[in-house]
PASEBA-1860 file (N, C-alpha, C; in nm, 3 decimals):
! residues 257
1> MSSRLLPF> 26.356/8.463/-1.981/26.348/8.425/-2.123/26.214/8.469/-2.181 ~ 26.216/8.519/-2.302/26.093/8.563/-2.365/26.006/8.444/-2.402 ~ 25.876/8.464/-2.400/25.783/8.358/-2.438/25.783/8.340/-2.590 ~ 25.732/8.228/-2.633/25.726/8.196/-2.776/25.635/8.295/-2.848 ~ 25.680/8.343/-2.962/25.598/8.433/-3.042/25.495/8.352/-3.121 ~ 25.372/8.402/-3.120/25.264/8.330/-3.186/25.252/8.370/-3.332 ~ 25.248/8.273/-3.422/25.227/8.307/-3.563/25.083/8.354/-3.584 ~ 25.064/8.433/-3.689/24.928/8.476/-3.719/24.872/8.382/-3.826
9> SHAGKVAF> 24.803/8.279/-3.780/24.748/8.181/-3.872/24.630/8.113/-3.806 ~ 24.527/8.087/-3.886/24.411/8.012/-3.838/24.415/7.868/-3.889 ~ 24.532/7.819/-3.925/24.545/7.683/-3.976/24.491/7.583/-3.874 ~ 24.408/7.490/-3.922/24.349/7.390/-3.834/24.222/7.435/-3.767 ~ 24.180/7.560/-3.790/24.059/7.613/-3.729/23.944/7.612/-3.831 ~ 23.822/7.598/-3.778/23.702/7.605/-3.861/23.620/7.725/-3.815 ~ 23.587/7.811/-3.909/23.510/7.932/-3.878/23.369/7.920/-3.938 ~ 23.272/7.961/-3.861/23.130/7.957/-3.901/23.082/8.101/-3.904
17> ITGGARGI> 23.046/8.149/-4.024/23.007/8.289/-4.041/22.862/8.298/-4.083 ~ 22.779/8.363/-4.003/22.639/8.381/-4.041/22.628/8.504/-4.130 ~ 22.529/8.501/-4.220/22.518/8.611/-4.317/22.641/8.619/-4.405 ~ 22.695/8.502/-4.442/22.823/8.498/-4.511/22.817/8.501/-4.662 ~ 22.699/8.509/-4.720/22.688/8.499/-4.865/22.734/8.624/-4.938 ~ 22.731/8.740/-4.871/22.767/8.863/-4.941/22.811/8.968/-4.838 ~ 22.853/9.081/-4.890/22.883/9.196/-4.805/22.991/9.169/-4.702 ~ 22.971/9.223/-4.582/23.070/9.211/-4.475/23.094/9.065/-4.438
25> GFEIARVL> 22.987/8.986/-4.431/23.001/8.845/-4.395/23.088/8.768/-4.492 ~ 23.067/8.791/-4.623/23.148/8.724/-4.724/23.294/8.764/-4.711 ~ 23.319/8.893/-4.689/23.457/8.939/-4.678/23.524/8.884/-4.553 ~ 23.449/8.870/-4.445/23.504/8.808/-4.324/23.546/8.664/-4.354 ~ 23.458/8.590/-4.420/23.489/8.451/-4.454/23.611/8.445/-4.545 ~ 23.618/8.536/-4.640/23.730/8.539/-4.735/23.863/8.567/-4.664 ~ 23.864/8.663/-4.574/23.987/8.697/-4.502/24.027/8.584/-4.408 ~ 23.931/8.524/-4.338/23.964/8.413/-4.250/24.022/8.296/-4.328
33> AFDGADVV> 23.968/8.271/-4.448/24.022/8.165/-4.533/24.163/8.200/-4.579 ~ 24.185/8.326/-4.617/24.318/8.371/-4.657/24.418/8.352/-4.543 ~ 24.371/8.370/-4.419/24.457/8.355/-4.302/24.463/8.211/-4.252 ~ 24.408/8.117/-4.330/24.432/7.975/-4.301/24.316/7.893/-4.252 ~ 24.202/7.955/-4.222/24.088/7.879/-4.167/24.010/7.809/-4.277 ~ 23.944/7.700/-4.242/23.836/7.646/-4.324/23.708/7.717/-4.281 ~ 23.619/7.745/-4.377/23.507/7.832/-4.344/23.373/7.772/-4.382 ~ 23.275/7.799/-4.297/23.136/7.762/-4.321/23.056/7.891/-4.334
41> LFDLLDTV> 22.989/7.907/-4.447/22.903/8.023/-4.469/22.759/7.979/-4.449 ~ 22.689/8.045/-4.359/22.550/8.013/-4.327/22.466/8.135/-4.358 ~ 22.370/8.120/-4.449/22.297/8.237/-4.496/22.162/8.195/-4.550 ~ 22.066/8.285/-4.541/21.933/8.262/-4.596/21.933/8.266/-4.749 ~ 22.028/8.334/-4.808/22.034/8.350/-4.954/22.073/8.219/-5.021 ~ 22.010/8.191/-5.135/22.042/8.067/-5.206/22.173/8.074/-5.282 ~ 22.240/8.188/-5.278/22.371/8.202/-5.340/22.485/8.165/-5.246 ~ 22.453/8.117/-5.128/22.557/8.091/-5.028/22.655/7.984/-5.075
49> GDSAAAIA> 22.605/7.885/-5.148/22.694/7.781/-5.200/22.794/7.837/-5.300 ~ 22.746/7.926/-5.387/22.835/7.990/-5.484/22.942/8.074/-5.414 ~ 22.902/8.143/-5.307/22.998/8.225/-5.232/23.106/8.138/-5.168 ~ 23.064/8.025/-5.111/23.161/7.933/-5.050/23.256/7.877/-5.156 ~ 23.202/7.842/-5.271/23.284/7.788/-5.379/23.385/7.891/-5.429 ~ 23.345/8.017/-5.435/23.436/8.122/-5.479/23.555/8.136/-5.385 ~ 23.530/8.126/-5.256/23.639/8.135/-5.157/23.731/8.014/-5.169 ~ 23.674/7.896/-5.190/23.755/7.776/-5.207/23.847/7.788/-5.328
57> REHGAKTL> 23.794/7.841/-5.438/23.876/7.859/-5.559/23.988/7.960/-5.536 ~ 23.957/8.065/-5.463/24.055/8.173/-5.444/24.167/8.133/-5.351 ~ 24.134/8.061/-5.244/24.232/8.037/-5.137/24.266/7.890/-5.115 ~ 24.193/7.798/-5.179/24.220/7.657/-5.158/24.173/7.605/-5.024 ~ 24.095/7.685/-4.953/24.044/7.643/-4.823/23.928/7.546/-4.841 ~ 23.906/7.462/-4.741/23.785/7.382/-4.738/23.669/7.474/-4.699 ~ 23.560/7.466/-4.772/23.447/7.554/-4.744/23.316/7.476/-4.750 ~ 23.218/7.528/-4.681/23.081/7.479/-4.689/22.988/7.599/-4.701
65> GIQGSVTD> 22.890/7.589/-4.787/22.785/7.689/-4.795/22.654/7.624/-4.756 ~ 22.594/7.670/-4.648/22.472/7.608/-4.596/22.362/7.713/-4.591 ~ 22.251/7.684/-4.656/22.140/7.778/-4.657/22.052/7.754/-4.534 ~ 22.016/7.862/-4.468/21.930/7.853/-4.350/21.921/7.986/-4.279 ~ 21.831/7.993/-4.183/21.808/8.117/-4.108/21.852/8.102/-3.963 ~ 21.912/8.207/-3.909/21.951/8.206/-3.769/21.829/8.208/-3.677 ~ 21.711/8.237/-3.731/21.589/8.236/-3.650/21.531/8.095/-3.639 ~ 21.587/7.999/-3.711/21.542/7.860/-3.709/21.643/7.778/-3.630
73> EAAVVRAM> 21.614/7.753/-3.503/21.711/7.685/-3.417/21.748/7.548/-3.471 ~ 21.649/7.475/-3.523/21.678/7.342/-3.577/21.775/7.350/-3.694 ~ 21.760/7.454/-3.778/21.851/7.471/-3.891/21.992/7.503/-3.843 ~ 22.003/7.583/-3.738/22.134/7.614/-3.681/22.201/7.488/-3.629 ~ 22.126/7.406/-3.556/22.180/7.282/-3.501/22.228/7.190/-3.613 ~ 22.146/7.178/-3.720/22.186/7.093/-3.833/22.313/7.145/-3.900 ~ 22.321/7.277/-3.915/22.438/7.336/-3.981/22.564/7.315/-3.898 ~ 22.554/7.331/-3.767/22.669/7.307/-3.680/22.713/7.161/-3.688
81> AEAAEKLG> 22.616/7.070/-3.692/22.648/6.928/-3.699/22.715/6.894/-3.833 ~ 22.664/6.952/-3.942/22.724/6.928/-4.073/22.867/6.983/-4.079 ~ 22.887/7.099/-4.021/23.020/7.158/-4.018/23.117/7.068/-3.942 ~ 23.074/7.019/-3.825/23.160/6.932/-3.744/23.191/6.802/-3.816 ~ 23.091/6.747/-3.885/23.110/6.620/-3.955/23.207/6.633/-4.072 ~ 23.196/6.742/-4.148/23.272/6.755/-4.272/23.406/6.828/-4.255 ~ 23.413/6.918/-4.157/23.534/6.999/-4.144/23.600/6.987/-4.007 ~ 23.523/6.955/-3.904/23.574/6.953/-3.768/23.498/7.053/-3.682
89> YVSILVNN> 23.524/7.050/-3.551/23.446/7.135/-3.461/23.469/7.282/-3.494 ~ 23.365/7.359/-3.477/23.372/7.504/-3.507/23.442/7.574/-3.390 ~ 23.557/7.632/-3.419/23.633/7.700/-3.313/23.622/7.851/-3.321 ~ 23.567/7.901/-3.434/23.548/8.045/-3.452/23.406/8.069/-3.500 ~ 23.328/8.144/-3.426/23.193/8.181/-3.465/23.188/8.332/-3.488 ~ 23.138/8.373/-3.605/23.117/8.514/-3.633/22.967/8.536/-3.655 ~ 22.904/8.603/-3.560/22.761/8.634/-3.570/22.744/8.764/-3.647 ~ 22.723/8.749/-3.778/22.715/8.865/-3.866/22.575/8.888/-3.924
97> AAITTNVD> 22.492/8.784/-3.930/22.360/8.796/-3.993/22.279/8.908/-3.927 ~ 22.216/8.989/-4.010/22.139/9.102/-3.956/22.040/9.151/-4.059 ~ 21.937/9.217/-4.012/21.842/9.286/-4.098/21.857/9.436/-4.073 ~ 21.860/9.513/-4.183/21.881/9.657/-4.172/21.773/9.737/-4.243 ~ 21.674/9.667/-4.298/21.577/9.733/-4.386/21.452/9.784/-4.313 ~ 21.441/9.759/-4.184/21.325/9.806/-4.108/21.349/9.951/-4.065 ~ 21.300/10.045/-4.144/21.326/10.187/-4.119/21.193/10.262/-4.103 ~ 21.171/10.318/-3.986/21.051/10.397/-3.958/21.064/10.457/-3.819
105> RVVNMSVD> 20.989/10.562/-3.794/20.987/10.617/-3.659/20.908/10.523/-3.568 ~ 20.937/10.532/-3.439/20.877/10.439/-3.343/20.725/10.440/-3.350 ~ 20.666/10.558/-3.362/20.520/10.567/-3.361/20.457/10.494/-3.480 ~ 20.533/10.478/-3.587/20.482/10.413/-3.707/20.528/10.268/-3.722 ~ 20.619/10.224/-3.637/20.675/10.090/-3.649/20.589/9.989/-3.575 ~ 20.554/9.880/-3.641/20.474/9.778/-3.576/20.560/9.698/-3.478 ~ 20.495/9.641/-3.379/20.565/9.556/-3.284/20.626/9.436/-3.355 ~ 20.558/9.382/-3.454/20.609/9.266/-3.527/20.739/9.300/-3.600
113> RFRRDVEI> 20.746/9.420/-3.659/20.868/9.459/-3.729/20.983/9.479/-3.631 ~ 20.955/9.539/-3.517/21.057/9.556/-3.414/21.105/9.420/-3.366 ~ 21.008/9.331/-3.341/21.041/9.197/-3.293/21.128/9.121/-3.393 ~ 21.103/9.142/-3.523/21.181/9.074/-3.626/21.328/9.114/-3.619 ~ 21.354/9.243/-3.596/21.492/9.289/-3.579/21.559/9.215/-3.464 ~ 21.489/9.205/-3.353/21.546/9.139/-3.235/21.567/8.990/-3.261 ~ 21.473/8.927/-3.329/21.484/8.783/-3.356/21.607/8.751/-3.441 ~ 21.629/8.830/-3.544/21.741/8.801/-3.634/21.873/8.849/-3.575
121> NLIGAFTC> 21.877/8.975/-3.534/22.004/9.036/-3.496/22.055/8.991/-3.360 ~ 21.965/8.966/-3.266/22.006/8.934/-3.130/21.981/8.789/-3.093 ~ 21.856/8.743/-3.107/21.827/8.605/-3.069/21.900/8.508/-3.162 ~ 21.916/8.546/-3.289/21.993/8.462/-3.381/22.137/8.445/-3.333 ~ 22.198/8.553/-3.285/22.335/8.544/-3.233/22.340/8.457/-3.108 ~ 22.242/8.472/-3.020/22.236/8.389/-2.900/22.224/8.241/-2.937 ~ 22.137/8.211/-3.033/22.114/8.073/-3.074/22.242/8.010/-3.128 ~ 22.312/8.082/-3.214/22.436/8.028/-3.271/22.542/8.009/-3.163
129> AKHVLPGM> 22.554/8.105/-3.071/22.651/8.092/-2.963/22.618/7.971/-2.875 ~ 22.492/7.955/-2.842/22.448/7.843/-2.757/22.490/7.709/-2.816 ~ 22.475/7.694/-2.947/22.499/7.564/-3.008/22.642/7.544/-3.057 ~ 22.723/7.649/-3.059/22.864/7.631/-3.091/22.946/7.603/-2.965 ~ 22.894/7.643/-2.851/22.972/7.635/-2.727/23.008/7.493/-2.683 ~ 22.922/7.392/-2.698/22.964/7.259/-2.653/23.094/7.211/-2.715 ~ 23.113/7.232/-2.845/23.238/7.193/-2.908/23.357/7.272/-2.858 ~ 23.337/7.403/-2.839/23.444/7.487/-2.786/23.482/7.447/-2.645
137> LAAEWGRI> 23.382/7.416/-2.564/23.408/7.376/-2.427/23.483/7.244/-2.421 ~ 23.447/7.151/-2.509/23.517/7.022/-2.512/23.663/7.040/-2.551 ~ 23.689/7.132/-2.642/23.826/7.157/-2.688/23.901/7.256/-2.599 ~ 23.826/7.325/-2.515/23.881/7.430/-2.428/23.953/7.538/-2.510 ~ 23.886/7.579/-2.617/23.936/7.691/-2.699/23.824/7.737/-2.791 ~ 23.810/7.868/-2.805/23.710/7.919/-2.897/23.714/8.070/-2.905 ~ 23.659/8.119/-3.016/23.646/8.262/-3.039/23.506/8.290/-3.091 ~ 23.435/8.381/-3.024/23.305/8.428/-3.071/23.317/8.577/-3.097
145> INISSGAA> 23.285/8.617/-3.218/23.290/8.759/-3.255/23.151/8.800/-3.302 ~ 23.093/8.895/-3.232/22.960/8.945/-3.266/22.973/9.075/-3.345 ~ 22.912/9.079/-3.463/22.915/9.202/-3.542/22.797/9.289/-3.499 ~ 22.827/9.384/-3.415/22.726/9.478/-3.367/22.724/9.598/-3.462 ~ 22.719/9.717/-3.410/22.714/9.837/-3.493/22.742/9.959/-3.406 ~ 22.792/10.063/-3.470/22.804/10.190/-3.398/22.670/10.238/-3.346 ~ 22.561/10.197/-3.413/22.427/10.235/-3.369/22.392/10.179/-3.232 ~ 22.465/10.076/-3.187/22.441/10.019/-3.055/22.463/10.121/-2.945
153> ELGSFGQS> 22.560/10.209/-2.964/22.589/10.313/-2.864/22.537/10.450/-2.905 ~ 22.531/10.475/-3.035/22.496/10.609/-3.082/22.349/10.624/-3.116 ~ 22.278/10.511/-3.133/22.141/10.517/-3.181/22.138/10.539/-3.331 ~ 22.019/10.526/-3.388/22.005/10.546/-3.533/21.863/10.594/-3.560 ~ 21.852/10.713/-3.612/21.720/10.772/-3.640/21.641/10.681/-3.734 ~ 21.521/10.643/-3.693/21.435/10.559/-3.774/21.468/10.412/-3.769 ~ 21.562/10.372/-3.686/21.601/10.231/-3.676/21.607/10.187/-3.530 ~ 21.498/10.206/-3.458/21.497/10.170/-3.316/21.517/10.021/-3.296
161> GYSASKSG> 21.457/9.939/-3.383/21.472/9.794/-3.369/21.615/9.750/-3.393 ~ 21.676/9.806/-3.497/21.814/9.774/-3.528/21.907/9.818/-3.415 ~ 21.893/9.941/-3.370/21.979/9.993/-3.264/21.964/9.914/-3.135 ~ 21.838/9.884/-3.099/21.815/9.811/-2.974/21.872/9.671/-2.981 ~ 21.855/9.604/-3.095/21.906/9.467/-3.108/22.058/9.465/-3.109 ~ 22.120/9.563/-3.175/22.265/9.568/-3.178/22.323/9.606/-3.041 ~ 22.250/9.687/-2.966/22.290/9.718/-2.829/22.281/9.593/-2.742 ~ 22.176/9.515/-2.763/22.161/9.390/-2.690/22.276/9.295/-2.715
169> MLGLTRSL> 22.333/9.299/-2.835/22.448/9.214/-2.866/22.567/9.246/-2.776 ~ 22.579/9.371/-2.735/22.691/9.408/-2.648/22.676/9.343/-2.511 ~ 22.552/9.339/-2.459/22.529/9.270/-2.333/22.554/9.121/-2.345 ~ 22.511/9.062/-2.456/22.537/8.920/-2.480/22.687/8.894/-2.488 ~ 22.758/8.981/-2.556/22.904/8.967/-2.568/22.971/8.963/-2.432 ~ 22.934/9.056/-2.346/22.999/9.064/-2.215/22.965/8.946/-2.126 ~ 22.841/8.898/-2.136/22.802/8.782/-2.057/22.877/8.657/-2.101 ~ 22.887/8.637/-2.233/22.964/8.523/-2.284/23.111/8.533/-2.243
177> ALEYARKQ> 23.165/8.654/-2.248/23.305/8.673/-2.209/23.327/8.633/-2.063 ~ 23.236/8.670/-1.977/23.248/8.638/-1.835/23.231/8.489/-1.807 ~ 23.138/8.427/-1.877/23.104/8.288/-1.846/23.210/8.188/-1.891 ~ 23.284/8.218/-1.999/23.368/8.113/-2.059/23.516/8.147/-2.070 ~ 23.559/8.257/-2.011/23.700/8.296/-2.021/23.793/8.189/-1.965 ~ 23.753/8.120/-1.859/23.841/8.020/-1.797/23.857/7.896/-1.884 ~ 23.778/7.884/-1.987/23.792/7.773/-2.081/23.862/7.817/-2.210 ~ 23.931/7.931/-2.204/24.004/7.984/-2.320/23.911/8.019/-2.437
185> ITCNAVMP> 23.789/8.058/-2.402/23.691/8.102/-2.501/23.667/8.251/-2.479 ~ 23.691/8.329/-2.580/23.669/8.473/-2.569/23.551/8.515/-2.655 ~ 23.493/8.628/-2.620/23.384/8.684/-2.698/23.401/8.835/-2.704 ~ 23.403/8.889/-2.824/23.417/9.032/-2.845/23.318/9.080/-2.950 ~ 23.289/9.208/-2.947/23.199/9.268/-3.045/23.276/9.365/-3.132 ~ 23.244/9.364/-3.261/23.298/9.461/-3.355/23.184/9.555/-3.393 ~ 23.211/9.684/-3.393/23.108/9.784/-3.416/23.144/9.867/-3.539 ~ 23.105/9.821/-3.657/23.137/9.898/-3.778/23.061/10.030/-3.782
193> GLIDAPAA> 23.125/10.128/-3.843/23.057/10.251/-3.878/22.986/10.231/-4.011 ~ 22.980/10.335/-4.092/22.915/10.323/-4.221/23.010/10.254/-4.318 ~ 22.971/10.135/-4.364/23.055/10.053/-4.450/22.993/10.044/-4.589 ~ 23.077/10.051/-4.689/23.031/10.045/-4.827/22.998/9.900/-4.863 ~ 22.879/9.857/-4.822/22.833/9.719/-4.837/22.684/9.723/-4.868 ~ 22.626/9.610/-4.912/22.484/9.609/-4.948/22.391/9.664/-4.841 ~ 22.424/9.646/-4.714/22.337/9.695/-4.607/22.322/9.846/-4.609 ~ 22.418/9.916/-4.668/22.412/10.063/-4.673/22.347/10.115/-4.800
201> DAIRGDMR> 22.309/10.024/-4.890/22.253/10.067/-5.018/22.120/10.139/-5.004 ~ 22.048/10.109/-4.895/21.916/10.171/-4.877/21.925/10.318/-4.836 ~ 22.043/10.362/-4.798/22.060/10.501/-4.755/22.063/10.593/-4.877 ~ 21.982/10.697/-4.876/21.980/10.791/-4.987/22.117/10.852/-5.011 ~ 22.145/10.881/-5.138/22.276/10.934/-5.174/22.314/11.059/-5.099 ~ 22.220/11.153/-5.083/22.252/11.277/-5.013/22.281/11.252/-4.865 ~ 22.211/11.153/-4.807/22.235/11.120/-4.667/22.372/11.054/-4.650 ~ 22.409/10.967/-4.744/22.541/10.903/-4.738/22.651/11.009/-4.742
209> ERIAALIP> 22.634/11.109/-4.828/22.733/11.216/-4.839/22.742/11.296/-4.709 ~ 22.626/11.318/-4.648/22.624/11.394/-4.523/22.691/11.317/-4.411 ~ 22.666/11.186/-4.406/22.731/11.103/-4.304/22.882/11.097/-4.329 ~ 22.921/11.077/-4.456/23.063/11.069/-4.489/23.137/11.195/-4.448 ~ 23.069/11.309/-4.455/23.131/11.436/-4.417/23.159/11.445/-4.268 ~ 23.095/11.358/-4.188/23.116/11.357/-4.043/23.218/11.252/-4.001 ~ 23.272/11.178/-4.097/23.374/11.077/-4.068/23.511/11.141/-4.083 ~ 23.599/11.128/-3.984/23.729/11.195/-3.992/23.804/11.171/-4.123
217> SRRLGTPQ> 23.798/11.050/-4.178/23.868/11.021/-4.303/23.788/11.064/-4.425 ~ 23.664/11.108/-4.400/23.574/11.155/-4.507/23.543/11.047/-4.611 ~ 23.536/10.923/-4.569/23.500/10.816/-4.660/23.432/10.703/-4.583 ~ 23.358/10.620/-4.657/23.299/10.501/-4.598/23.407/10.394/-4.581 ~ 23.386/10.307/-4.485/23.477/10.196/-4.467/23.451/10.086/-4.568 ~ 23.542/9.989/-4.574/23.526/9.875/-4.663/23.499/9.749/-4.581 ~ 23.428/9.652/-4.638/23.408/9.525/-4.568/23.540/9.460/-4.527 ~ 23.643/9.476/-4.610/23.772/9.417/-4.578/23.830/9.475/-4.450
225> EVAYTVSF> 23.811/9.604/-4.427/23.864/9.665/-4.305/23.796/9.609/-4.180 ~ 23.669/9.577/-4.190/23.600/9.510/-4.080/23.656/9.369/-4.063 ~ 23.675/9.300/-4.175/23.720/9.161/-4.172/23.858/9.146/-4.109 ~ 23.947/9.241/-4.133/24.080/9.232/-4.074/24.074/9.237/-3.921 ~ 23.985/9.319/-3.868/23.969/9.327/-3.723/23.914/9.196/-3.668 ~ 23.817/9.139/-3.738/23.760/9.010/-3.697/23.868/8.902/-3.696 ~ 23.950/8.900/-3.800/24.053/8.796/-3.808/24.151/8.806/-3.691 ~ 24.187/8.927/-3.651/24.274/8.942/-3.534/24.205/8.887/-3.409
233> LASERASY> 24.080/8.924/-3.387/24.009/8.878/-3.268/23.991/8.727/-3.267 ~ 23.991/8.665/-3.384/23.976/8.520/-3.394/24.108/8.447/-3.372 ~ 24.216/8.519/-3.360/24.348/8.457/-3.356/24.395/8.426/-3.215 ~ 24.502/8.347/-3.209/24.569/8.320/-3.081/24.623/8.449/-3.020 ~ 24.660/8.543/-3.105/24.720/8.667/-3.056/24.623/8.752/-2.975 ~ 24.495/8.728/-2.990/24.394/8.807/-2.918/24.346/8.737/-2.791 ~ 24.427/8.650/-2.735/24.384/8.568/-2.621/24.347/8.650/-2.498 ~ 24.401/8.772/-2.483/24.372/8.854/-2.364/24.279/8.970/-2.397
241> VNGESIFV> 24.215/8.963/-2.512/24.112/9.061/-2.551/23.978/8.992/-2.534 ~ 23.898/9.038/-2.440/23.775/8.966/-2.405/23.669/9.064/-2.355 ~ 23.547/9.048/-2.406/23.437/9.131/-2.361/23.443/9.273/-2.413 ~ 23.521/9.296/-2.518/23.540/9.431/-2.569/23.442/9.465/-2.682 ~ 23.416/9.592/-2.699/23.335/9.643/-2.809/23.424/9.739/-2.888 ~ 23.462/9.699/-3.007/23.565/9.768/-3.082/23.504/9.838/-3.204 ~ 23.513/9.970/-3.207/23.467/10.045/-3.323/23.561/10.024/-3.441 ~ 23.503/10.002/-3.558/23.579/10.004/-3.684/23.507/10.108/-3.770
249> SSGQELFV> 23.545/10.232/-3.750/23.462/10.342/-3.800/23.541/10.466/-3.841 ~ 23.672/10.461/-3.836/23.754/10.579/-3.865/23.724/10.693/-3.768 ~ 23.671/10.659/-3.650/23.640/10.764/-3.552/23.510/10.837/-3.579 ~ 23.418/10.771/-3.649/23.289/10.835/-3.683/23.213/10.880/-3.559 ~ 23.235/10.808/-3.447/23.163/10.840/-3.324/23.224/10.958/-3.249 ~ 23.336/11.010/-3.295/23.400/11.123/-3.230/23.337/11.254/-3.276 ~ 23.360/11.358/-3.199/23.310/11.491/-3.238/23.396/11.545/-3.349 ~ 23.332/11.582/-3.458/23.405/11.632/-3.576/23.351/11.768/-3.615
257> F> 23.439/11.865/-3.637/23.396/11.997/-3.684/23.366/11.989/-3.834
END
């Protein structure tokens, strides 16, 4: 006899998205809410409450917008506690918060600037995972999705801190996948290519055109296309997908004539 088919719905789940006030993070929160989840947006920007309210109006989901930094462990702990109190335990964590503006060659980059990339992009993800896990372990179910980057494997000229921190996320992803799989908790990484989002605004127009010419589809991706992949990984249907690093890039990393 065939097994029961799983519906695609996040009903009854609470998702916590870092860097959720705009760009890819906002679209991830929006898609997860559309697919049935209640969502918590955690962001340094003071517009995070407005972003959460916009999603609530659009989809009728319960939402929270909490201002804070992933580099502040106490703020992360408070945000997780507030989420649990108001919405229920966080069963889906999306580590999306990142800094992309530190651009310079290694010889010109200060150690402090490099360290800042690591603190936000990598240690911030570790901190959020550490403090979401107790609830997931108690429930024996959870999904952690780390938003890495194609730069994690390909490198990025002038962005050694960004590339190194995003590469570190892949190691964190695999370790979490190994440690908690027996508790029905999975961890996967999504590796976007060049996405038409605020993080790409700093790229000069001529450089964007040159990069787009190396993408098989000859266009930048959309935040929504990243969000759809995240929503699948957050679902019951992705129960046997664990420790993976998934490009969402239209094949940008492939050799293109």
